[in-house]
C-alpha positions in Angstrom: -25.9 -17.8 14.2 -26.6 -21.3 13.1 -25.4 -24.1 15.1 -24.8 -27.6 14.2 -27.7 -30.5 15.4 -25.4 -33.0 15.5 -23.2 -31.2 18.1 -20.0 -32.0 16.0 -18.6 -29.1 15.0 -17.5 -28.7 11.4 -14.7 -28.6 9.6 -13.3 -25.1 8.8 -14.6 -23.9 5.7 -11.5 -22.0 3.9 -8.0 -23.5 4.3 -5.4 -22.3 7.2 -3.8 -20.4 5.4 -5.7 -19.1 2.9 -4.5 -14.8 3.4 -6.8 -12.5 0.7 -5.0 -9.6 2.7 -3.8 -8.3 -0.5 -7.5 -8.7 -2.2 -9.0 -4.4 -1.7 -11.7 -5.6 -2.9 -14.5 -8.0 -1.8 -17.1 -9.7 -4.8 -21.1 -9.0 -3.3 -23.4 -10.4 -4.8 -26.1 -8.3 -5.3 -29.1 -9.9 -6.2 -28.5 -12.6 -3.5 -27.7 -10.0 -0.9 -30.8 -8.3 -1.5 -33.1 -11.4 -1.7 -31.8 -12.4 1.6 -33.7 -13.3 4.9 -31.3 -11.1 6.8 -32.0 -8.4 4.7 -35.8 -9.1 4.9 -36.5 -9.4 8.7 -33.6 -8.2 10.4 -33.2 -4.4 11.5 -30.9 -2.0 9.2 -28.5 -1.7 12.1 -28.0 -5.7 12.6 -27.7 -5.9 8.4 -24.8 -3.1 8.6 -23.2 -4.2 11.2 -23.2 -7.5 9.4 -21.6 -5.8 6.2 -18.8 -4.6 8.7 -18.4 -8.2 9.9 -17.9 -9.7 6.5 -15.2 -6.8 5.3 -13.3 -7.7 8.7 -13.8 -11.3 7.5 -12.5 -10.9 4.0 -8.8 -9.8 5.8 -9.0 -12.0 8.4 -6.7 -15.4 8.6 -8.0 -17.7 7.5 -10.5 -15.5 5.2 -14.5 -15.8 5.8 -13.9 -16.0 9.2 -13.6 -14.4 12.7 -12.8 -15.4 16.3 -15.8 -15.6 18.5 -14.4 -13.6 20.9 -17.6 -10.1 21.3 -15.1 -7.9 22.2 -13.4 -8.4 18.6 -16.5 -8.8 17.2 -18.4 -5.5 18.8 -15.1 -3.6 17.2 -15.4 -5.1 13.8 -19.3 -4.3 13.5 -18.7 -1.0 14.5 -19.5 -0.5 18.4 -16.2 0.1 19.6 -15.6 -1.2 23.3 -19.5 -0.9 23.6 -20.0 -4.6 24.0 -23.3 -3.9 25.4 -24.7 -2.1 22.3 -23.4 -4.8 20.5 -25.4 -7.5 22.0 -28.4 -5.7 21.2 -27.7 -6.8 17.8 -25.2 -9.4 17.6 -28.4 -12.3 16.7 -29.1 -10.6 13.3 -25.5 -9.2 12.3 -24.3 -13.0 13.3 -27.3 -14.8 10.4 -26.0 -17.4 8.4 -22.8 -17.9 10.7 -21.6 -21.2 11.7 -19.0 -22.0 14.1 -16.6 -24.0 13.0 -14.0 -27.2 14.1 -11.0 -24.4 15.2 -13.1 -22.7 17.3 -13.7 -19.4 15.0 -17.0 -18.0 13.1 -17.0 -18.8 9.2 -19.9 -17.3 6.9 -20.6 -19.6 4.3 -21.2 -16.9 1.3 -18.2 -15.2 2.4 -16.4 -18.4 2.7 -17.6 -19.1 -1.1 -16.0 -16.0 -2.7 -13.2 -16.7 -0.4 -11.9 -19.6 -1.7 -13.0 -18.8 -5.5 -10.2 -16.1 -4.6 -7.8 -18.2 -3.1 -7.7 -21.1 -6.0 -7.1 -17.7 -8.6 -4.2 -16.4 -6.4 -2.6 -19.5 -5.6 -2.9 -20.5 -9.6 -1.2 -17.2 -10.0 2.1 -18.0 -8.2 1.8 -21.7 -9.4 2.2 -20.5 -13.0 4.5 -17.7 -11.8 7.0 -20.4 -9.9 6.8 -22.5 -13.4 8.2 -19.6 -15.6 10.4 -19.2 -12.8 12.1 -22.1 -13.4 11.2 -22.6 -17.5 13.8 -19.9 -17.1 16.2 -21.2 -15.0 16.3 -24.5 -17.1 17.0 -22.6 -20.3 20.4 -22.0 -18.8 20.9 -25.3 -16.8 20.2 -26.8 -20.5 22.8 -24.6 -22.1 25.2 -25.5 -19.3 24.3 -29.3 -19.6 22.8 -29.4 -15.9 20.0 -31.9 -15.0 16.9 -29.9 -15.6 14.8 -28.8 -12.8 11.0 -30.2 -12.5 7.7 -28.1 -12.5 5.5 -28.1 -9.4 2.2 -30.0 -10.1 -0.3 -28.0 -11.2 -3.4 -26.9 -8.1 -6.3 -28.6 -8.5 -8.3 -27.3 -5.6 -8.5 -24.4 -3.2 -7.1 -26.9 -0.3 -4.1 -26.8 -2.2 -0.8 -24.7 -1.1 0.8 -21.8 -2.8 3.7 -23.9 -4.4 7.4 -22.7 -2.4 10.1 -21.7 -4.7 12.6 -23.9 -5.7 15.6 -22.8 -3.5 18.1 -24.2 -6.7 16.7 -20.8 -8.4 19.2 -17.6 -7.0 16.3 -14.8 -6.0 15.8 -12.2 -8.9 17.7 -8.8 -7.9 16.6 -5.6 -9.0 15.4 -5.8 -12.8 12.7 -7.9 -10.7 12.0 -5.6 -7.8 8.5 -4.9 -7.1 9.0 -1.7 -8.4 9.2 -3.1 -11.8 5.7 -5.6 -11.2 3.2 -3.6 -11.3 1.8 -0.9 -13.7 0.4 2.2 -13.3 -2.9 0.4 -11.9 -1.5 -1.6 -9.3 -1.4 -5.0 -11.2 1.2 -7.7 -11.6 2.9 -7.3 -14.8 3.4 -10.4 -17.2 7.3 -11.6 -17.9 9.1 -12.5 -20.5 8.0 -16.1 -20.7 4.2 -15.4 -19.9 2.3 -16.1 -23.5 -1.1 -16.4 -22.4 -3.6 -13.6 -20.0 -4.4 -14.5 -16.7 -8.1 -13.6 -15.3 -7.7 -12.0 -12.0 -10.1 -13.9 -10.3 -12.9 -12.2 -7.8 -9.8 -9.5 -6.4 -7.4 -6.9 -7.4 -3.4 -6.9 -6.8 -2.7 -11.0 -6.2 0.8 -10.7 -4.7 2.5 -13.1 -2.9 2.0 -15.2 0.3 5.0 -14.0 1.4 7.0 -10.3 0.6 9.7 -10.3 -1.0 12.8 -8.2 -0.2 12.6 -4.4 -2.4 15.1 -2.5 -3.8 15.3 1.1 -4.4 12.5 2.7 -7.2 13.6 4.3 -10.5 12.7 7.8 -9.9 10.3 8.1 -12.7 8.1 5.2 -10.5 9.2 6.9 -6.9 5.7 9.1 -6.9 3.0 7.3 -9.2 -0.3 6.5 -7.4 0.6 2.7 -7.6 3.7 3.2 -5.6 2.6 4.7 -3.0 -0.4 2.4 -2.9 2.0 -0.5 -2.4 3.9 1.4 0.0 1.2 1.2 2.5 0.7 -2.3 1.9 2.9 -3.6 4.3 2.2 -1.9 6.8 -1.2 -3.3 6.3 -3.3 -0.3 5.1 -5.1 -1.2 1.6 -5.3 1.5 -0.6 -6.3 1.9 -3.9 -4.4 3.5 -6.7 -7.3 5.5 -8.2 -8.2 6.9 -5.2 -8.3 10.5 -6.1 -6.8 11.7 -3.2 -3.6 8.9 -3.6 -3.5 10.4 -7.2 -3.7 14.4 -6.3 -0.6 13.3 -3.5 1.3 11.6 -6.5 0.4 14.8 -9.1 1.7 17.0 -5.9 5.1 15.2 -5.4 4.4 12.9 -2.7 7.6 10.4 -2.6 7.6 6.7 -1.4 9.9 7.2 1.1 7.4 10.5 2.5 4.3 8.0 2.3 6.8 4.8 4.0 7.4 7.4 6.9 3.9 8.7 7.0 2.3 5.2 7.5 4.9 4.3 10.4 4.0 7.1 12.3 0.7 6.0 11.5 1.3 2.6 13.0 3.1 4.6 16.0 -0.4 6.3 17.4 -3.0 3.1 16.0 -0.4 0.3 17.2 -3.2 -1.8 17.7 -5.7 -0.7 15.8 -6.7 -0.9 12.1 -5.5 2.2 10.1 -7.9 3.6 6.9 -5.8 5.4 4.0 -7.1 8.0 4.9 -5.7 8.9 8.5 -2.5 8.3 6.6 -3.5 11.6 4.6 -4.1 13.4 7.3 -0.6 12.9 8.4 0.6 14.0 5.6 -1.4 17.5 5.1 -0.5 17.9 8.6 3.2 17.9 7.5 3.0 19.9 5.0 1.5 22.6 7.1 4.1 22.2 9.3 6.5 22.4 7.0 5.2 26.0 5.3 4.9 27.3 8.8 8.7 26.8 9.3 11.1 30.1 9.4 14.7 30.0 8.2 15.6 33.6 9.1 19.2 34.2 9.3 19.7 31.5 7.3 20.2 33.1 4.2 23.0 35.7 2.8 22.8 39.2 3.9 21.5 41.6 1.6 23.8 44.1 0.4 23.8 48.0 1.2 22.9 50.2 -1.6 26.1 51.6 -0.7 27.4 48.7 -1.5 26.1 47.7 -4.6 26.6 51.0 -5.8 30.9 50.3 -5.1 30.7 46.7 -6.8 28.9 48.2 -9.8 31.8 50.8 -10.2 34.0 47.9 -9.8 32.5 46.2 -12.8 32.4 49.0 -15.0 36.0 49.5 -14.2 37.2 46.0 -15.2 35.2 46.6 -18.1 37.3 49.8 -19.5 40.5 49.2 -18.3 40.8 45.4 -17.9 42.1 45.7 -14.4 40.1 41.9 -12.9 42.0 43.2 -9.7 39.4 42.8 -6.3 41.0 45.9 -4.9 39.4 49.6 -6.1 40.8 51.2 -8.5 42.5 54.6 -6.7 41.8 56.9 -9.7 38.2 56.2 -9.7 36.5 58.5 -7.1 33.4 57.9 -6.1 31.4 61.0 -4.6 29.1 58.8 -2.5 32.4 58.4 0.0 32.9 62.1 0.1 31.7 63.9 2.9 28.9 65.8 2.9 29.5 69.4 2.7 29.6 73.3 0.8 30.7 72.4 -2.4 33.3 75.0 -3.8 
């Protein structure tokens, strides 16, 4: 870990509200990593722990930072509660990290990539808010009301996501989250957007604040993208291209079932990171338990062979005589009802 020569701690390398938890992917500069001093001089165990720490920092707030706590660092680096083993690789795993004025550890390279993605996210949200205002201004102009001003374009990565204008009512069902994503899990462009947008360094540039969801159309209820979106509110990052997720969608798993499985996973792992595979294992267990259920006695009892013959005779009588009564015709004798005995 790098320390300041002057003793004064530098300012944090990313904004305090830099949140990339909806970015499932972190950019990796392979040539930079391959030729780095860490890869050349540190042990394989330390290098692997370093990669896990970068991944953990990507989804921290602020992004690219970690708390300066060996218990947390040991867990994030894959050593669980065995802090003593973590201390053996600590110096190598924290190669290049610096402690900043907020007391957290920051990695300059991870921070560089995080700032690029954060800037793209802020700009995406700014364009989306401008589209909302322009759409509202068309209606306001037709009604003779004053137009709302557009927010200024973000100029740096330190700019915050623009707040939604309160004068514009929240969008309802036609603009629900279920309609804002395509089958790949990417936001759809709205009607006012004329130019394409870059996706930055990550995927799934969503809003910082979750918006109220509405019932999704049945045709989208079990798409891989919809199942992936159902997992995100629980902090479970999944990719709609995951073959396991695609298989679950093909087998008819609905958003409601996926949400219930995520809730079950949260109850089991309250303060732990939950991998998608853990949720999938819950769904698999539920499927096996459902297959083993027995509903004996719940079905309508089957008719006996004698009752079946009586029913057939009654239907034949109705066709021949036109008698629709449910009572058997006394003129028809069922030989099966006669007592057994000698004939003649």
